[in-house]
N, C-alpha and C positions, 0 to 999 in steps of 0.2 A: 730630070731634075724638074720638083714642081717648087715654085713661090708662093707663099700662104700670106696674102696682102690683108691684114686686120682692117676694119670698118670705123673701128676705134681705137685711136693710138692718141688720144688727147683728151683733157677734160671736156665734158659736154656731153651732147648726144652722139651716135653713132652716124657715120657719114652713109650716103645712098650711092650706091652704084649706078653709073652714069654708061656702063660698057654693057655688052650682051654676051652670053654663052657662044663660044665659036668663033667669036671677034679676034682679030691679031692686033697683039698692042707692041708699039714700039716704046723702048724706056724713057722714061719720062712724061707718057702720056697722061693726062687726067683722065683718072677712072671713076673716082668718089667725090661727093661734094658735102657740105655741111649743110641741114635746113636749119637748125639751131646754131648755137655757138660750137665753133668746131673748126677745122682746118680741113683744107684740100689735101687728097689723096693721089698720089702718083703711080703708074707702074714702075717698079725698079728694075724691071728685067724685061728684054723683049721675049713674046711668046702667045699662045693661044688660052685665052680663058677656058678652063675647062668644068667651071664649078663658081657659083654665085650662091651665097647664104646669107642670111641676116648678118652674119658678124664677119664673114671674109669674102675676099675674092682669091680661087686658085688659078694659077696661072703656068700651064706647062711650058716651062723654057726653050727657046729655041736651040739647039747644038751650041751655035757660034752665037757669043754675047759681045758686046763692045761698050765701052766705058762711054762712047757718045750717048747723046739725051736728046729730047726734043725738048727746045728751050720754053722757058714760060713767055707768055705773050708780052708785048709790050706795054709797059705800065706808064702813068703820068707823075708817079712818085715812088719812093723808095718804100715808104709803107706799104703801097699797094703791091709792088713785088714781093716783099716779104709774106701777104697775105695768100698772092696767087701760087709761091711755090709751098705755101702748106707748112711752114715753119712752125715749131712748136718747142717749148721747154725741153732740151735733151736730157737734162740731167735731174728731173724729178717728175712731176705729174703730168708734164703735157701741157702746158697752159698756151693756148695759142698765141704766139707771139705778136701778132697785129693788133689784137685786142690789148695787150697789155702797153704797146709804145702809143694806142690811141691817146692815152691822158698826157696831158703836157705836164712839166715839172720845171718850170721857169726856175732859172739860175740854182736848178737842181744837179742831183747827183747821178750818174748813170755807172751802175757798179758791174764789172766781170767779177763771176764766181769762179774763182780759180784754185778755191780751195782743196779739191779731190780729199774729198772728206773719209769716203768709206775705204778700209784697206784693203787692200790687193788691186786694186782698180788703179792702172796707168795710162791710160789713153790720151786723157785730158792734159797731163804732164807732157808727155811724149810731143803733142801737138804743139805746146807752147814754147818747148825747148825747140822745137824744129821750124816753127812757122808764126813766131810773135807778132811779125808784121801783119797777120791776119788779123789779130785781136786787135792790134792798135788801130787798123783802118776800119774794124766793125765799131769800137768805140767811138770814133769821129763821127761814123754814121748815123750812130743810136744819139749821138751829142744832138746831132743837127735835126733828127726826126723828134725829139722829145722836148726840144728847147733847153736842154740842161747845160750847167755852164763847166762842170767838172764830172772826170771820169777817174774812177779808183779801181786798180787791179788788186782784189782779195786772194791772197795766196800765202800759203804758210811758208815760212823763212826755209824749213828744212828741204825744200823743193830748189836747192841750191842753182843748178842747170837754169832753170826755168826762171826763177827770179832774175839772174844776170842776163839772159836772151830779152826778156819784158822790159828790164830798166834801160839795156841798150838801145833796143827799140824804140822806147819812147822819151830817150834824153833831150831830145829837142821839141817835146810836146809839152807844152806850159799848161794844157788844161788836164794831161793824164799822168795819173802818178800810181805806182806801184806801194800798196800799203799791206803789212804784216798782221796776221790775225795768228791766235793762239792754236797751238797744235793740240786739240782735244777734239772728241766727237760730242754734239753734231756742229762744228765750228762752220761746216757749209751750209748752215740752217739760215733764211733769209733773215729769221731776226735776231741770231745772233751776228751775223757781219753787220746790219743796222746797227746794233750796241756797241760794236768793238769800233766800227770807223766812224760814225756819227754820233756816238752817244746819247741814241735815242733809245727810250726800251718800248717796243712794240708788243702791244697785248694782244691775247689770242685773238685770231680775226683780223686784225689791223694789219693792212698791205704795207710794202715799203714807201706806197706814193704818200703816208700820213707823214713821214718823214722827209717828204720831197725828192724820194729817189725810187728807182727803179733797177731790179737785179737780173742780170740774165748771166747762165752757166756758159764756160767758154765753149762748149762745143755748138750752143746755140747761136753764140757769136757768129762762129764760123759759116753756119748754115743762111745766117743773114747776109754775111758778105757775099756767099757763092748766089744768092738770089739776087742780089744787086749786083753785082759785079759780071757774073758768068751766066745771070738769067737759069741757075738750076734749081731744079723743084727737090725738095727736099726726101732723097731717094736712096740716100748712102749713110750709114750710120758707122761711127767707131767704137770700139767692144775691146773689152780684156776678157780673156780666158785663162783662168788661172785654178788651181788646188789640184785635185787627185787626175793629171793629165800627166802624160811625159814631158811635155814643155808646154808652159805657160806662155802666152804670147798676145801682144796687142796686134789687132785688126784693125786697119783704116779703111773708111770708103767699100764698107761691105753692104750689098744689095739688102735694103729691107725686105723682109718675107724669108728669108733663108731659114731652114730650121737649124737651131743650134748645133745637131748633131753632125754637121758638116766642119763645124769649127771645131769641135772636138777631135773629128778626125785628123783635122790640120795640125792638131796638138801632137799628134802621135797617138791619139786614145786613151782609154781609161787607163790607169794606174790601179791594179786591184790589189785590196777591196775597194771598194767605193759606195758613197750613199747616195743621196739626193742631188739632183741639179737647182742650184740655185740661181735665179735671174735676177741679177741687179747686185748688189754689194752685201757685206757679211751681216751688217746691222739691220737693212731694211729690205733687203729681198725677198722675192716670194719663191715659193716652192715651182718647180717646171720641169720638164720631162724633156728629152731627147729630140723632140718635136715640136718643140715652141719654136716660133718664127720670131725673129728679130724685128722689132717695133721701131718708131721714131724715139724710144726714151730706153731702150735697152742699153743698159751700160756695161752689165757683167755677166758672164756665164763661168759660173763656179761649181768646180766637181767637190762634194763635201766626203769626209770621212763617211763610214757608217756610224749611224746613231749608237753611242754606248747604252747599254742596255740597265733601266733604273728600275727595280722593285721596290724602293721604299715610297711613301706617301711623300708627294711632292708639292710645292707651294709656287703658284707664280704671282711674280712682281712685274708688271706692266708700265713702261714707259713711253711716250709720245718720241722721247729721244732714241729709243732703240724699236725694237722688234714690238708688233702689236701685240694683243692678247690672243688673238687670233692665231697669230705666227707661232706664239710659243704654246698656244693649245698644240697644235701642229706639231711640233718640236718635240714637245711631251708624248704624244700619242707616238710617235716614230720610236722614241726612247722604251715605249711599253709603260710607262709610269702610271700610278694612279693620282690624278689631280685632286686634291682634298679643299685647297683653298685658292682663291684669285682676291691679290690687292694690286691697288694701282700705287704708283710714287704719290707722294704726298703732296707734289706740284701740279698735279694732273688735275684740271679742270673741265667740265663739260661746257661746250660752247657750241651752240645750234647743234646739238646732238652729236657732237663729236668730241672725243676726249684730246684737251690739248695741255701740253705743258706751259706756265704760265713764267717760265724763267729757263730757257734751253740752255743746256749746257753747264748749268750750275748746279749739281745734286745737293740736295739737303740732309743728305743721309738718310738711312732707311732703317735705324734700329729699331723704331717703333715697330713698322710693319714687320720687320723678322720674329720680334719678340710676339706679336699678335697670332702669326702663323705658327710657332713653334706651341705655344699655349693652345693652338687648335689641333695639335698631334702632326704639324709637320716635320718631316725627318732631314728634309733637303730643298734648297729652293735653286728654281730657273729664273734669274732675273734679267730684266731689259732695262737698260739704263743710259743716262751719257758716260763718256769716259773721260776722265782727267788726264 
């Protein structure tokens, strides 16, 4: 079996391999480093390097694998440990965590994003139910690193078991509090969390630091704790497998670089008929294949139904709160549809060349756009928008 370690698992430039073809690696060994903004990459398995390209390091795995790992070197601070471990945001674009927490938010807020916003995904909720103490310890570390004063855990009230576990874990922590957030999509968006918890409306492009806050995903906090307490590099990932498989499951601490086919097989294989494999969640996931490897930002492996075939003239309505225009075009192509018009949600604005929603989670209504498409001959619409 082979592991395919991607050299770009974060925002920024690809890392550069520092190992050679034919070299035997131990699990946890540093194998690639960033020249620019990025994060260290470590071997998630033991084995021999059989190929190095501009995009990946391929490792032929040893027959016998261990959960043990080579610890990161000693560091003089917690922030340096996070950097050495290669921790990046596990729930989104993969922003390097050590860079995020170099910003100091004196008397500000550290917020754990525990919203688990994408439907079907359940690994973060499971972790909170079973290990709430890890989240609390992580928030205390992050308050110390950032010079913050208060930590919030943003979560939906429907995750009752996790709410009770977290509430019990922080009952004697005066600076940490569980806060409820609306049950809608995209409640997990940083700007929505800041708006609902702090009452500050961030504009497109503004970071939470504008509100004297920093937001981190629950699994990111898990990896921060592992880096500080266990000297463990970011080499394992929690994922959810769901959809057209015999039995959907949550898999914890799975080595990065393993193809998703391994997990589909571990769920009993496909239920036929089946369609595409979506890497991520239903709203913002991307098309993948059975050979797509796990990365530091992989959250879901979703096996979809075959696309329904659509032969009417179709219009696309895109919004940042859901699938992008590119993703909608990909879906419509799979449906065999003839796209005659593309419109953007009226809240969408262009910010530095990127389409952004100016008020995520609050849909303005799309009747004007729908009427425009109807006049252009559109017979049916594929829409991407927030979910109230």
